[in-house]
N, C-alpha and C positions, 0 to 999 in steps of 0.2 A: 650287685646290688650297692657292696661297700664301696666300689670304687667311682658308682653315680653322685652316693653322699659325699664321698669326701670331697667332687668336684661342686656341687650345690652348695656346699660348705662355703670351699673360698669364693664362688661365685658372689654370697653372701656379704662375704665382709669387705669388698671393695670398698673404696675410697669414694665413689660418685654417692651413694647411698646415704652415706654419714655427712656429704658437702649440703645433698639435697633437702635435709628438713630445715635446717636453720634460715638457708636462704629461700626456699618459699616459702617458708614463713614469715621472713621477713617482708618478702615482698608483698602478700596477701594482706598482713596489716598496716600496711604502708600504703595501700591500696584503698583501704578499707577507711585509714583516718580521716580523709575529709569529710563523708558521711558522717561519722560516728561524732566527729565535734560540732556539727548542726544539730544532729537530732537523730537518733533511730528508735524512738519510743513507742513508734508504730511498727507491729509487727510485718506487716506487710513492706513497710520500708527498711525494715530488717532483712528480709530478705533481697529485697534489690539492693542494697549496700552489699552483702554477700554475693551474689550474680556479679556485680559490677567489680567487686574484687577479683573474681576470677577471669574478667578480661586481662588483667595485666599477669595474674599469675599463671593461667593455662599458656601463653608464649614463654614466660619463663620454665615452666617444666619438662614445653616441647623443646627448647634449645636445648633443656640440661640432658634430657633423652636420646637428642642426636648424636652431644657429643659425646657420651657413655655410649652411644653402638659404634660411633667410630673409633673411640678410643680401646676398647676391649675387642675388636674386630680382630686384630692378630691373635690374640689369645682361642679362638677359635679351633685352633690344631691341639689344644688341650681337652676340650669337650669331645671332639673325635677319637679321642682314644677309648672311649668308652660305646658302648651297644645302644644307648639311647635315639632316638629321631633324629634328625638334623633341626626338628621344629625346637626340642624339648630345652635346648638352654635360651632362644628368643623367647617363648613361652615364661620362661622361670623369670629371666629380666624384666621383662612387661610386668610380671607378680610383684617384684622386688621396689621396679619402679613408683608403680599406682600407688604398692603399702606407704612408699616414701611418701609421694606427693599429698595422698589420701590422709596421710597424717598433719600434715602442713597444715593442710585444707582443714582437718578437725577444729586443728589449735588458731585457725582465723575465726571459725564459727564461734569455739567457747567466746573468744574475746569479742565479737558483736551480739552474742546472747547477753554476756552477763553486763554488758552497757545499757543494752535494752532493758534489765531486768530490776539496773539501781536507779531507770526512770519510772514517768511513770507511763507505764508501758499499755495498751489497748491493742483490741484486735487478736486476734489470733496467730500461730505460727504457723508455717507453710513450710512440713516435712518435704513434701514433693519437691518443692522447689531448692531447698539444702540439697537434695539427690541429684536436681537438673544439674549444679554445680558441681558435684563431686563425678557427674557422668562427661561433663564436659571438660572437667579437668584429667581423666582418665582418655579421656578421647586424645587429648595431644599428646597424652603422655606416645599413645600408643603412634600416630603418625610422625610422632618425630623420630621414635626410636626405629621403625622403620624404615624412616630414609635413609637415616644412618646405614641400615642395613643394606640397602639399596644402591646408595650411593658414601661408598665409605671414605668422605674426602672430610679434610677438615672444614674446608669451606658450608659445608653441609649443614655445619650446626648454626651456624652465621646465616643461612638462605632461611632454614626454617624458623628461627627466632624473628627475623624479619616479615617474614610472608605470614607467620600466626599473629606475630603483632599488627600489623597491618590490617590482616581480617579482624581482628579485636575490636581494633580502636577505630577505625574509620566508617563505619555504619553508626548511622545518628539515630538517635531511639525515635520511634514513629514515624520514621520516611517510608520506609519500605519495609516488605517483610522479608527482606534480608537479615534485618535486623533484630532478629526472634529468632535464628538460627543460633545454636550456642555455641558461643559464649552468648548471651543474648546480653542486649542493650535495652537498658529500661529507664525513663527518666522517675525522677522520684515520684511518687504517689502519692496525689493529696490525700487528705479524708475523706472520707466516705466514700474509697474506690479503693478495688482490691483486685491482686490478678485472677487470672478466668483459671480455675483449676483446670481446663479443657488446654490452653495452653501451654502448660506447664505438663500438663502428661504426654501431648506431641512433642515437646521438648523430651522429655526423658527417652520415648518411644526412638525420636533421632538419635539421639548420641549411643542409644543402646545398638539401632539397626546400623548408622555407619562404624561404631566402634568394633562388631560382629564381624564386620563385611570387611576391614580390614583385616582382621586375626585370620580369619577364615580362607581371604585372599592368598594373606602370605605363607599361609600352613598347605595352602593348595599348591601352591609353584614350589614348597620346597622339598614336599613328601610326593607331590602327583599322587595322591589318595584323591579318587573320583567321589566317593563317598562325602565327599565335603560342597560337593556342587549344590548339592538339595538347601542345605542349611545356610550356605551364602548367597543362595537365590534369596530365599526366605527372610533373610538380613537387609538385604537390598531390597528387598518389597517393604518392609515395615520402615524403611529408613524414606522411599519416594510416596509412602503413603500419610505420613509425619510431616512431610515438606509438603505434599498437595494440602494440606490441613491448614498447618503455620501459613501458607499464601495467602487463604481468604481469611486470615484473624489478623492483619494488622491495623485494622479499627477497631478491633473486640479483644483486642489483650487484655485491659483493664475495663471493670464493671462497675458500676453503682454498686453500692453497699449501703446497709441501713445499719445504723450504730446505735445503740441503747446508751441515751445520753446519761450524763449525771446533774442533777440540780442543785441549786441553792436555793429555800424558800422564803425566805424572809430579808427585808422588808418586802421585796419585789422574788417572782421566780425566775431565777436564770439557770438554763440549761446550754451545756456544750458538750463536744465528741468528751469520750472519757482521755483522749489523748492530752488534751489541755485544762482535766480540770484544776492544774494550780493557776488558771486565769481567772476562776470564780470569786475570788473577794474583792480582786480590783477593777471587773466587770459590775460588780453589785454596787462599790461604791462612785463609781461613775454614772450607773445610768440611774440610779436611784433619783439625785436631783431634776434631771430630765423628766424624769415621770412625774414628779412633783409637781411642776410647770406647767405639764400637760392635761394635769388632771382636769375632769371637767369638761375638756372639749373633744370633737371627735378624735383626735389622735391619741384621747388616753391610752394606756397600754400597763400591764401588771403582769408581762412575762415576757422574757428576752430568751430567743433560740439562734441557735447557732445552725446556718445550714449549709450545704456545699458550696463551694465559691460558683458554680456555674447557676446559680438559683437568683434571682433579684433579691435585695434589702429592701422588704416592704414593714408595713401599720400597720396591721387590720386585725379587728375584733378583739382590740387589746391583748394582740400578741406583737411584738417587735422582732424582727428575723434582722441577722446579722452574719459577716462573715468575718474569720480571724485569721491573723496571721499564725502558721504552723509552727513558726518559729518563735512564736509570741514577741517580736520584735518591741523594742522598748516604744511606749505608748499606743500599744493595740489597743487597750481600753477606750483610748481617745480618741482614736479611730471609727471605734464602736460606736459610740457615743453621736459620733457625726454621720453615720450609716443608717441611723434611727433616725436622726433628724431630715436627714436627706430624701427618707422614707417616706415623710411628710406629704410630700410634694407632688402637685397634680402632674403629671411630666406631661400632658398633652395642653394643660393650659398655660403651663410656663413658656414650651418651646411655641405658643401662639404668640404674634406683638402686641405689646402692653407700651402702656404711658412711660414715654423716658423717666429715668431714676428712680423706677419701680425697686430695681433689683437691689438700691442703697438700703430701703428702707428695711426689706426682708434681711438683708446683710444684717442690719444692729438687730433684729428680732433672731437671726440664727446665733448671734453671737452670746447672746445672755440665755439662749437655750440651751446651750453646751457649755456658759461660764467661762467664754474666752474674751478678750479685751475689745469692748466697741469699736470697729470700724468708725472711722473719718468718712460721712457723707456730704453731698453738697447743701443739702435741709440742716443747717446746724441748732436751726431752732427744735426742731424736732427731735434733734441728737441729743440737747441739751434736756428738753422734756421728759423723755424717754428714761433718761439718766438719775433725771430727780425724782421718778416715781419709786414706790416702795415695791417689794416682792410681789406683796398680794396684789397690790391696783397692777402690776403687768399682767397678773395672771389673770384678772377679771378683765382686764383689757383683751386678752390675748381670747377667751372666750369667746366674746363679742367679735372679735375680726378673726377667727381660725380660717373662716373661709374665705375671707383676702389675702388672708398670708399664705396658706397652701396653694391658691389658685396665682401668686405672685402678682397677687392685685393690688396693692399696699400702696397710699397716696400719702399727700403732706394732708389732708383734713381728718386723715385718722388718726393721726395724733394733737393735730394742734386743735380739733374741738374737744380733747377731752381735758383740755388746761383749766379749766372752771367746773368740770362737771364732778361728783359725786364716784365714786368708786363704782357702785353698782348701775348701769342704765340699760335696762331690760331692752328697752325702745328703743335705745340708739342705732341697734344692728337692721331694724324694721325699716328704719329712716334713711340710713344712707344705702339700705337695698332699694329705694323707691325715690331715690333722688335722681332727676333728668341727668343732671351732670355727671352721672358715670357711665 
């Protein structure tokens, strides 16, 4: 036993382990930096960032493991001086290399978690997702090292590095179920979505099954112990079952999820996803003037709510729904206000044939509603008249003409007839509606 311990201590002090930790940590952090720069304040995207980092970290780990196996193979005769099993040295090597790789993985995980905590994070961490990344890393260590043992040539490490790199990087997220096999390829998740836990479970089972099958298969080959046939069969069965589940999950890897919004209550009620709570003050400032101009019309609203990107932006029953850029790119509040304005339109009526020039009159009102500069339109007389009206008169005009504005049916008479009329003319809308010229 003392002789065995001495050999194991010599194994643990090899230079490959000292090189592995800093090299793999650097590769993992470099792979995570692009996502970290954008934002990882949403915990689901933190997990995706980590899993995508493994897509570069794992091939590097596999190549390093293969290089270690080839480099240390000539020293096998030292291990054979002991009475231990021929598989003991291999298992110990795998343990040491996996420990080094996991230490690097933990360092990358800490970086991602710290960056997330420094921002306005939302959602919930996925420990299972982090375990899936660790499992994929260990799987690559095992596959790379055993490749070096089976084919102890210098080119083996290069072949392993190239093959694992191609496997990790050539799979496009969401195109095929193969993209779900570890190391999985995921697109950056939109807000109001989450990774399905069932997919993460299948991935964890797949990595455990394949890793176990590789180790048990090698030990069975090295020791000829038939007692390992049953656990080897179980490991293969688990991997096959997980593969079949992942095959049917390519369209369901991401699922919608409800999020408790954060709101600001005055003078409007503005609610957004908790990851974007920093957008509340600018949204409030941008939406309040529009709400004041629409007051008293069927398009009036007192509440602005962010909705998922796959739902339409609408204004109904006093609630305006909007979409927001997840990175809050410059001008997001202006785009949100324009979404509210566009949500006022009757899509069916605006798509129907209408009088030539009606778009110009609508654009004149559109610009006023959102505070843009008035556009140049063919009817300069109407443009001058509208520009000369006070804010209050424009609002009263909109209350009487909102139905025509919403239906994209404004015309010159809607502006010229108001030149010498008082601000309040409740009968004007009825007279226009009954006009045979319309």
